[in-house]
C-alpha positions as CSV (number, residue, x, y, z in Angstrom):
1,M,98.2,135.1,105.4
2,S,96.5,132.1,106.2
3,K,94.6,130.1,103.2
4,R,90.9,130.0,103.2
5,I,89.7,126.7,103.2
6,I,86.3,124.8,102.3
7,I,86.2,121.2,103.4
8,L,83.2,119.2,101.8
9,G,82.6,115.9,103.4
10,A,83.9,117.6,106.8
11,T,82.2,114.6,109.1
12,G,84.0,111.5,106.8
13,S,87.3,110.2,107.4
14,I,89.1,112.7,105.0
15,G,87.2,115.6,106.3
16,R,88.1,114.8,109.9
17,S,91.7,114.5,109.3
18,A,91.7,117.8,107.3
19,V,90.0,119.7,110.4
20,D,92.7,118.2,112.6
21,V,95.3,119.7,110.3
22,A,93.8,123.0,110.0
23,K,93.2,123.1,114.1
24,T,96.9,122.1,114.1
25,H,98.0,125.1,111.8
26,P,95.7,128.1,112.8
27,G,97.8,130.6,111.6
28,D,98.1,129.0,108.2
29,F,94.8,127.8,107.4
30,R,91.4,129.3,107.9
31,V,88.3,127.1,107.3
32,V,85.3,129.2,106.0
33,A,82.9,126.4,105.3
34,V,82.3,123.1,106.0
35,S,79.6,120.4,104.4
36,A,78.1,117.2,105.1
37,L,75.3,114.9,103.5
38,R,73.4,113.9,106.7
39,S,75.5,114.5,109.9
40,R,73.9,117.8,110.7
41,E,74.7,117.8,114.3
42,R,78.5,116.7,113.7
43,C,78.8,119.3,110.9
44,E,77.2,122.3,113.0
45,V,79.8,121.5,116.0
46,L,82.8,121.3,113.5
47,A,81.6,124.9,111.9
48,H,81.1,126.4,115.4
49,E,84.7,125.1,116.6
50,L,86.2,126.4,113.5
51,G,84.1,129.6,113.0
52,A,83.0,128.4,109.8
53,R,79.7,128.2,107.9
54,A,77.9,124.7,108.1
55,Y,76.1,123.2,105.2
56,V,74.0,120.0,105.4
57,G,71.9,118.3,102.8
58,E,72.1,116.6,99.4
59,D,73.2,119.9,97.7
60,A,75.2,121.2,100.5
61,A,78.7,120.8,98.9
62,R,77.7,123.1,96.1
63,R,76.4,125.6,97.7
64,A,79.4,125.9,100.2
65,V,81.2,126.7,97.2
66,E,78.9,128.9,95.3
67,E,78.2,131.0,98.6
68,N,81.9,131.2,100.1
69,D,85.1,132.5,98.7
70,A,88.3,130.6,99.4
71,D,91.8,129.7,98.2
72,I,91.5,126.0,98.1
73,C,88.5,123.7,98.2
74,L,88.9,120.1,99.6
75,V,86.7,117.6,97.9
76,A,86.0,114.5,100.4
77,T,82.5,113.4,99.4
78,V,81.7,110.4,98.3
79,G,81.1,109.2,94.4
80,L,79.7,111.5,91.7
81,S,78.3,113.9,94.4
82,G,82.0,115.3,94.2
83,L,81.8,116.3,90.5
84,A,79.3,119.3,90.8
85,P,81.3,121.2,93.7
86,T,84.7,120.6,92.0
87,V,83.2,122.2,88.9
88,A,81.9,124.8,90.7
89,A,85.0,125.5,92.6
90,I,87.3,125.4,89.3
91,E,84.8,127.7,88.0
92,K,85.1,130.1,90.8
93,G,89.1,130.1,90.3
94,M,89.6,127.9,93.6
95,D,92.6,125.3,93.7
96,V,91.0,122.1,94.3
97,A,92.3,119.2,97.0
98,L,90.9,116.1,95.4
99,A,90.1,113.1,97.7
100,T,87.0,112.0,95.7
101,K,88.3,109.3,93.2
102,E,85.4,109.2,91.0
103,V,85.4,112.9,89.8
104,L,88.6,112.0,87.7
105,V,87.5,108.5,86.9
106,M,84.2,109.7,85.6
107,A,85.0,113.0,84.0
108,G,89.2,113.2,84.0
109,E,89.5,114.8,80.6
110,L,86.7,117.6,81.1
111,V,87.8,118.4,84.7
112,T,91.4,118.6,83.9
113,A,90.6,120.7,80.6
114,L,88.5,123.0,83.0
115,A,91.0,123.4,85.4
116,R,93.6,124.3,82.7
117,A,91.5,127.0,81.1
118,R,90.7,128.5,84.4
119,G,94.4,128.5,85.6
120,V,93.7,126.6,88.7
121,R,95.4,123.6,90.6
122,L,94.3,120.3,91.1
123,L,96.1,118.9,94.2
124,P,96.2,115.3,94.9
125,V,94.9,114.0,98.3
126,D,95.2,110.4,98.0
127,S,98.5,109.1,99.5
128,E,99.5,107.3,96.4
129,H,98.8,110.3,94.2
130,S,100.3,112.8,96.8
131,A,103.4,110.6,96.8
132,I,104.1,111.0,93.0
133,F,103.6,114.6,93.4
134,Q,106.2,114.9,95.7
135,C,108.5,112.7,93.7
136,L,108.1,115.2,90.6
137,S,108.1,118.1,93.2
138,T,111.5,117.0,94.1
139,A,112.8,116.1,90.6
140,F,111.5,119.4,89.1
141,D,112.9,121.7,91.7
142,G,110.2,122.2,94.4
143,N,108.0,124.9,94.1
144,R,108.0,125.5,90.4
145,Q,106.6,122.0,89.9
146,Q,102.9,122.3,89.1
147,S,100.4,120.1,90.6
148,N,99.2,118.3,87.5
149,A,100.0,118.3,83.8
150,S,97.1,120.4,83.2
151,D,99.0,123.5,84.7
152,G,102.3,122.6,84.2
153,D,105.0,121.8,81.4
154,R,103.5,118.7,79.4
155,A,107.1,118.2,78.5
156,R,107.9,117.1,82.0
157,S,105.8,113.8,81.7
158,A,108.1,112.9,78.6
159,T,110.8,112.4,81.4
160,I,108.6,109.8,83.1
161,D,109.0,106.1,82.2
162,R,106.6,104.8,84.7
163,L,104.4,105.4,87.6
164,T,104.1,102.5,90.4
165,L,101.1,102.7,92.5
166,T,101.4,100.4,95.8
167,A,98.4,98.8,96.9
168,S,98.2,97.2,100.7
169,G,96.2,94.4,99.3
170,G,93.3,95.2,101.7
171,P,91.7,92.5,104.1
172,F,91.6,89.5,101.3
173,L,95.2,89.6,100.4
174,D,95.8,86.1,101.5
175,G,92.3,84.7,102.3
176,P,89.8,83.4,102.3
177,A,90.3,80.7,99.2
178,D,86.6,81.5,98.4
179,L,85.8,85.3,98.2
180,S,82.2,84.4,97.7
181,T,81.9,83.9,101.6
182,V,83.2,87.2,102.4
183,T,80.6,89.3,104.8
184,V,80.4,93.0,104.8
185,A,81.9,93.4,108.3
186,E,84.9,91.5,106.9
187,A,85.1,93.9,103.9
188,L,85.0,96.9,106.0
189,N,87.9,95.4,108.1
190,H,90.8,97.2,106.6
191,P,94.4,96.2,108.0
192,R,96.4,99.6,107.7
193,W,93.6,102.5,106.8
194,N,90.7,103.9,108.7
195,M,88.5,105.1,105.7
196,G,84.6,105.4,104.8
197,P,82.6,102.4,103.8
198,K,82.8,103.1,100.3
199,V,86.4,103.2,99.6
200,T,87.1,100.5,102.4
201,I,84.9,98.0,100.2
202,D,86.6,99.4,97.2
203,S,89.8,98.4,98.8
204,S,89.0,95.2,99.6
205,T,88.1,94.5,95.7
206,M,91.2,96.5,94.7
207,M,88.6,98.6,92.5
208,N,90.1,101.7,94.4
209,K,93.7,101.1,93.2
210,G,92.1,100.9,89.5
211,F,90.4,104.2,89.9
212,E,93.9,105.4,91.1
213,I,95.4,104.4,87.9
214,L,92.6,106.4,86.1
215,E,93.5,109.4,88.5
216,A,97.1,109.5,87.9
217,R,96.7,109.3,84.2
218,W,94.5,112.7,84.4
219,L,96.8,114.2,87.1
220,F,100.0,113.5,85.5
221,D,99.3,113.1,81.9
222,V,100.9,109.5,81.9
223,P,99.1,106.9,79.8
224,A,97.5,104.1,81.8
225,E,99.6,101.5,80.3
226,R,102.5,103.1,81.8
227,I,101.2,102.9,85.1
228,D,101.6,99.8,87.4
229,V,100.4,98.6,90.6
230,V,102.3,96.7,93.0
231,V,100.9,95.0,96.4
232,H,102.9,96.6,99.5
233,P,101.2,95.2,102.2
234,E,103.4,97.7,105.1
235,S,102.1,100.8,103.2
236,I,105.1,102.6,104.1
237,V,106.5,103.3,100.2
238,H,103.1,105.2,98.9
239,S,104.0,105.2,95.2
240,L,107.0,105.5,93.1
241,V,108.2,107.4,89.8
242,T,110.6,105.9,87.4
243,F,112.4,108.2,84.8
244,T,113.7,107.6,81.6
245,D,117.1,107.5,82.7
246,G,116.6,104.7,85.1
247,S,116.3,106.7,88.1
248,T,113.5,105.8,90.4
249,L,112.2,108.0,93.3
250,A,109.7,107.1,96.0
251,Q,107.9,108.6,98.9
252,L,107.9,106.9,102.5
253,C,106.1,107.5,105.6
254,P,103.9,105.6,108.0
255,P,100.5,105.4,107.1
256,D,98.5,108.8,108.0
257,M,96.1,110.7,105.8
258,R,96.9,113.9,107.6
259,V,100.5,113.6,106.0
260,P,99.2,113.9,102.1
261,I,96.0,116.3,103.2
262,Q,98.4,118.6,104.9
263,Y,100.8,118.6,101.7
264,A,97.9,119.2,99.4
265,L,96.5,122.2,101.7
266,S,100.1,123.8,102.4
267,W,101.7,123.4,99.0
268,P,104.0,124.9,97.7
269,D,105.3,125.0,101.2
270,R,105.9,122.1,103.7
271,L,104.7,122.6,107.3
272,P,105.8,121.0,110.4
273,A,103.7,118.1,112.1
274,D,104.0,116.2,115.5
275,R,103.4,112.8,113.7
276,A,105.4,109.5,113.9
277,R,108.5,109.3,111.8
278,L,109.8,106.6,109.7
279,D,112.2,103.9,111.5
280,L,113.4,101.7,108.8
281,A,115.5,99.7,111.5
282,S,112.3,98.8,113.5
283,L,110.5,97.8,110.4
284,G,112.9,95.1,109.2
285,R,111.8,94.7,105.8
286,L,109.6,96.0,103.3
287,T,107.7,93.6,100.9
288,F,106.3,93.9,97.6
289,R,104.4,91.5,95.0
290,Q,102.1,91.5,92.1
291,A,98.2,92.0,92.2
292,D,96.5,88.6,91.3
293,P,94.2,89.4,88.7
294,G,92.1,86.4,89.1
295,R,91.6,87.2,92.7
296,F,91.1,91.1,91.8
297,P,89.0,91.2,88.7
298,C,88.2,94.7,89.3
299,L,91.6,96.0,88.2
300,G,91.1,94.5,84.8
301,L,87.8,95.8,84.3
302,V,89.2,99.4,85.0
303,R,91.9,99.0,82.2
304,A,89.6,97.7,79.9
305,A,87.1,100.8,80.5
306,G,89.9,103.2,80.6
307,A,90.9,101.7,77.2
308,A,87.6,102.0,75.7
309,G,87.2,105.6,76.4
310,G,84.3,107.9,76.0
311,G,81.7,107.3,78.9
312,Q,82.9,103.8,79.9
313,T,84.8,104.9,83.1
314,A,81.6,107.0,84.1
315,V,79.6,103.6,83.7
316,L,82.5,101.6,85.5
317,A,82.3,104.1,88.6
318,A,78.5,104.2,88.5
319,A,78.1,100.5,88.6
320,D,80.7,100.1,91.3
321,E,78.8,102.6,93.5
322,W,75.5,100.8,93.0
323,A,77.0,97.5,93.4
324,V,78.9,98.5,96.6
325,K,75.6,99.9,97.9
326,A,73.8,96.4,97.3
327,F,76.3,94.7,98.6
328,V,76.4,96.6,101.8
329,E,72.6,96.2,102.1
330,G,73.0,92.3,101.5
331,R,71.4,92.2,97.9
332,I,74.4,90.5,96.2
333,G,77.6,88.8,97.4
334,F,80.9,90.2,97.7
335,T,82.2,88.5,94.4
336,D,78.8,89.9,92.5
337,I,80.5,93.4,92.9
338,A,82.9,92.7,90.0
339,R,80.3,90.6,87.9
340,T,77.9,93.8,88.3
341,V,80.5,95.9,87.1
342,E,81.2,93.9,84.1
343,R,77.6,93.4,83.1
344,A,77.0,97.0,83.2
345,L,80.0,97.8,80.9
346,A,79.0,95.1,78.5
347,A,75.5,96.4,78.1
348,A,76.0,100.0,78.0
349,P,75.8,102.2,75.1
350,R,78.6,104.5,73.6
351,F,78.5,107.8,75.7
352,E,80.6,110.8,74.4
353,L,81.9,112.9,77.3
354,S,81.8,116.4,75.5
355,A,80.2,118.0,78.5
356,I,79.8,117.5,82.2
357,E,76.2,116.6,81.5
358,A,77.1,113.4,79.5
359,V,78.6,112.2,82.9
360,Y,75.2,112.4,84.8
361,E,73.5,110.7,81.5
362,A,75.9,107.8,81.6
363,S,75.6,107.4,85.5
364,D,71.7,107.9,85.4
365,W,71.6,104.9,82.5
366,T,73.7,102.8,84.7
367,W,71.6,103.0,87.9
368,K,68.6,102.4,86.0
369,F,69.8,99.4,84.0
370,L,71.3,97.7,87.3
371,S,67.8,98.3,89.3
372,R,65.6,96.7,86.8
């Protein structure tokens, strides 16, 4: 029986890849609804091709979830807009394939608790978290391995010594020396991945890698201090898991977002695909190095916000969203992104995240503070 799927953010880079996966496996997936924020014509064309319902507009993602029944909802919207439809999908009992980083960055404790209470799975779509998930699935006997600590045996996390997320380093790994001169076009020129503008800018500052630390913390119940980041420019090794006995497992494949998307949608099965295979001999070598905290201060800001707890990570993500928008619009410089986030974190009051509404309160405060 085919899985019924909702694709939120269907016209973005992740959404388009998910559509490609669904079209490649028509007997395994049936897309029942697609949503987009603005691209009405493209969304309606996709819906016609898939035999799905189209939703366009500010509230389209939430309505797509509330007005349709599905087995799994792929959340690939931008920023905080992914939170409400994620919560709606969980409350309806749908598994969630999660590509929107900010959902767990801003509300990880609340969302994972809700998923646990409803008995649904959070399935990682990021290549890094998919890699960890695949390593854990292998270590803990494939199909019986749950997708995240909230719906699996938490004792399994005790066997994990460290998680290592790999980072391409983005376009500014080795230059220019003065990052204050960086233009928007240069920041959007990622050397390995074809992504939307927000996540591409976040990759250039390595804020996205910081976000992934927080995502991994909630997905796999591993403290942030046991999650490392290593720069791997070739983007072949997508993440590693080191266990308490000293063994390390890694997942490798050529960079192609359709691989983790398909695994999230097909789990616990693994479907065939006609894609490039890994050829280690032709690669010659794989390289790794530490991320430079002076060059990429956003990594430190994320760790500090995560350690502070409460609503600090919600302020962090909202401030980054504001700053990236301001940079793209030419109102601030590239290095001002990190400075803007740091300023918001320093000024923010303490937000206690006892309910989802508090996430929106923290976000609203941040946007008002930075827009003065």
